[in-house]
C-alpha positions as CSV (number, residue, x, y, z in Angstrom):
1,M,-19.0,65.3,-60.0
2,E,-17.8,64.7,-56.5
3,G,-19.7,66.7,-54.0
4,R,-22.9,66.7,-55.9
5,P,-25.9,65.9,-53.7
6,E,-27.1,63.2,-56.2
7,D,-23.9,61.2,-55.5
8,A,-24.3,61.3,-51.7
9,P,-25.8,58.2,-50.1
10,L,-29.5,58.2,-49.0
11,K,-29.6,58.2,-45.3
12,V,-32.6,57.8,-43.1
13,C,-32.4,59.6,-39.7
14,P,-33.0,57.1,-36.8
15,H,-34.4,60.0,-34.8
16,C,-36.9,61.9,-37.1
17,S,-37.1,59.4,-40.0
18,V,-36.4,62.0,-42.7
19,A,-34.6,60.5,-45.7
20,T,-31.8,62.8,-47.0
21,R,-28.9,62.4,-49.5
22,T,-25.9,63.7,-47.5
23,D,-22.4,62.8,-46.5
24,A,-22.7,64.6,-43.2
25,P,-22.6,62.5,-39.9
26,V,-25.6,64.4,-38.6
27,C,-29.2,64.9,-39.9
28,P,-29.7,68.3,-41.5
29,S,-33.4,68.2,-40.3
30,C,-33.1,67.4,-36.6
31,G,-29.3,67.5,-35.9
32,G,-29.4,63.8,-34.7
33,S,-26.4,61.6,-35.4
34,Y,-26.7,59.0,-38.2
35,V,-24.1,56.8,-36.4
36,R,-25.9,54.4,-34.2
37,G,-24.0,53.6,-31.1
38,R,-23.6,50.0,-30.1
39,R,-25.9,49.2,-27.2
40,M,-24.7,47.2,-24.4
41,P,-26.6,43.9,-24.2
42,R,-29.3,44.1,-21.5
43,V,-28.7,41.9,-18.6
44,R,-31.9,40.3,-17.3
45,W,-31.5,41.2,-13.6
46,R,-34.9,39.8,-12.8
47,W,-33.5,36.3,-13.2
48,W,-30.5,37.0,-11.0
49,F,-32.7,38.4,-8.3
50,A,-35.1,35.4,-8.5
51,I,-32.5,32.7,-7.9
52,P,-31.5,33.8,-4.3
53,I,-35.1,34.6,-3.4
54,V,-36.3,31.1,-4.5
55,A,-33.3,29.4,-2.8
56,G,-34.0,31.4,0.4
57,A,-37.7,30.5,0.3
58,F,-36.8,26.8,-0.2
59,L,-34.4,26.8,2.8
60,V,-36.8,28.6,5.1
61,G,-39.6,26.3,4.1
62,Y,-37.5,23.2,4.4
63,F,-36.1,24.0,7.9
64,G,-39.4,25.4,9.1
65,I,-41.4,22.3,8.2
66,S,-38.7,20.0,9.5
67,R,-39.0,21.8,12.9
68,L,-42.7,21.3,12.9
69,V,-42.4,17.6,12.0
70,E,-39.7,16.7,14.5
71,D,-41.0,15.1,17.7
72,D,-39.8,17.4,20.4
73,S,-42.7,17.0,22.7
74,D,-40.4,16.3,25.6
75,S,-38.9,19.7,25.4
76,A,-42.2,21.5,24.9
77,E,-43.0,24.0,27.6
78,G,-45.6,22.6,30.0
79,A,-45.5,19.0,28.6
80,I,-44.6,16.1,30.9
81,T,-45.0,12.3,30.8
82,L,-47.6,10.5,32.9
83,Q,-44.8,8.9,35.0
84,Q,-43.2,12.3,35.7
85,A,-46.6,13.6,37.0
86,R,-47.0,10.6,39.3
87,E,-43.5,10.9,40.7
88,V,-44.2,14.4,42.3
89,P,-44.3,13.7,46.0
90,A,-47.4,14.7,48.0
91,S,-45.3,17.0,50.2
92,A,-43.9,19.0,47.3
93,S,-44.1,22.8,47.3
94,Q,-45.0,24.7,44.1
95,A,-41.4,25.7,43.6
96,E,-40.2,22.1,44.0
97,A,-42.8,20.8,41.5
98,E,-41.8,23.5,38.9
99,D,-38.1,22.6,39.5
100,R,-38.9,19.0,38.8
101,L,-41.3,19.5,35.9
102,G,-40.5,22.9,34.4
103,E,-42.9,25.7,33.8
104,P,-46.5,24.7,33.6
105,A,-48.5,25.1,30.3
106,V,-51.2,27.1,32.2
107,E,-51.2,28.5,35.6
108,R,-54.4,29.8,37.1
109,A,-54.3,32.8,39.4
110,P,-55.3,32.1,43.0
111,R,-59.0,32.5,43.8
112,E,-60.0,35.2,46.2
113,N,-60.0,34.1,49.8
114,S,-59.2,30.4,49.0
115,G,-55.4,30.9,48.4
116,T,-55.4,27.9,46.0
117,T,-53.3,28.1,42.8
118,C,-53.5,25.4,40.2
119,S,-50.9,24.5,37.5
120,F,-51.7,22.4,34.4
121,Y,-49.3,20.3,32.4
122,S,-50.1,18.5,29.2
123,I,-49.4,14.8,29.2
124,T,-47.4,13.6,26.2
125,D,-48.2,9.9,26.7
126,Q,-52.0,10.4,26.5
127,P,-53.5,12.8,24.0
128,D,-56.1,15.3,25.3
129,T,-55.1,14.8,28.9
130,L,-53.9,17.4,31.4
131,W,-52.4,16.9,34.9
132,Q,-53.6,19.4,37.5
133,F,-51.5,20.3,40.5
134,C,-53.2,22.5,43.1
135,F,-51.3,24.3,45.8
136,K,-52.6,26.0,48.9
137,R,-50.2,28.1,50.9
138,D,-47.4,26.7,48.7
139,E,-48.2,23.0,49.6
140,L,-49.6,20.5,47.2
141,V,-53.2,19.7,48.1
142,S,-54.3,17.8,45.0
143,S,-52.7,16.1,42.0
144,A,-54.9,14.4,39.4
145,P,-55.3,13.8,35.6
146,I,-58.0,15.7,33.7
147,Q,-59.5,14.2,30.6
148,G,-60.0,16.8,27.8
């Protein structure tokens, strides 16, 4: 009675779904193996990638916002205090003024035939105020605040 097909266990092929009584390790219909291999557990890589991305975005946002919030108006290019503007001597050249105050926020090109160049600095003590320094032939000819 051993070896009779009726004694063989009924196996369902995981590949073609044909049910057959057989002792063979492969399906007689499609040749696929009855033995199911153990699958490795799937690692959810999406979560592992998300953690450093979220942490990086947090750090960039935190340090970016803190730089915007910090009061570094004294170190801003073209920004001076009212006192600094008043302390520029009337005999100063454009190079001396820029050495004393730094680069201007806006520098207007000289007008044709006038030879006058004006530099503008924003005043940190008074909002919406600029200080205008005008030079003619590298000598200071006017220095005054401008309300904006």
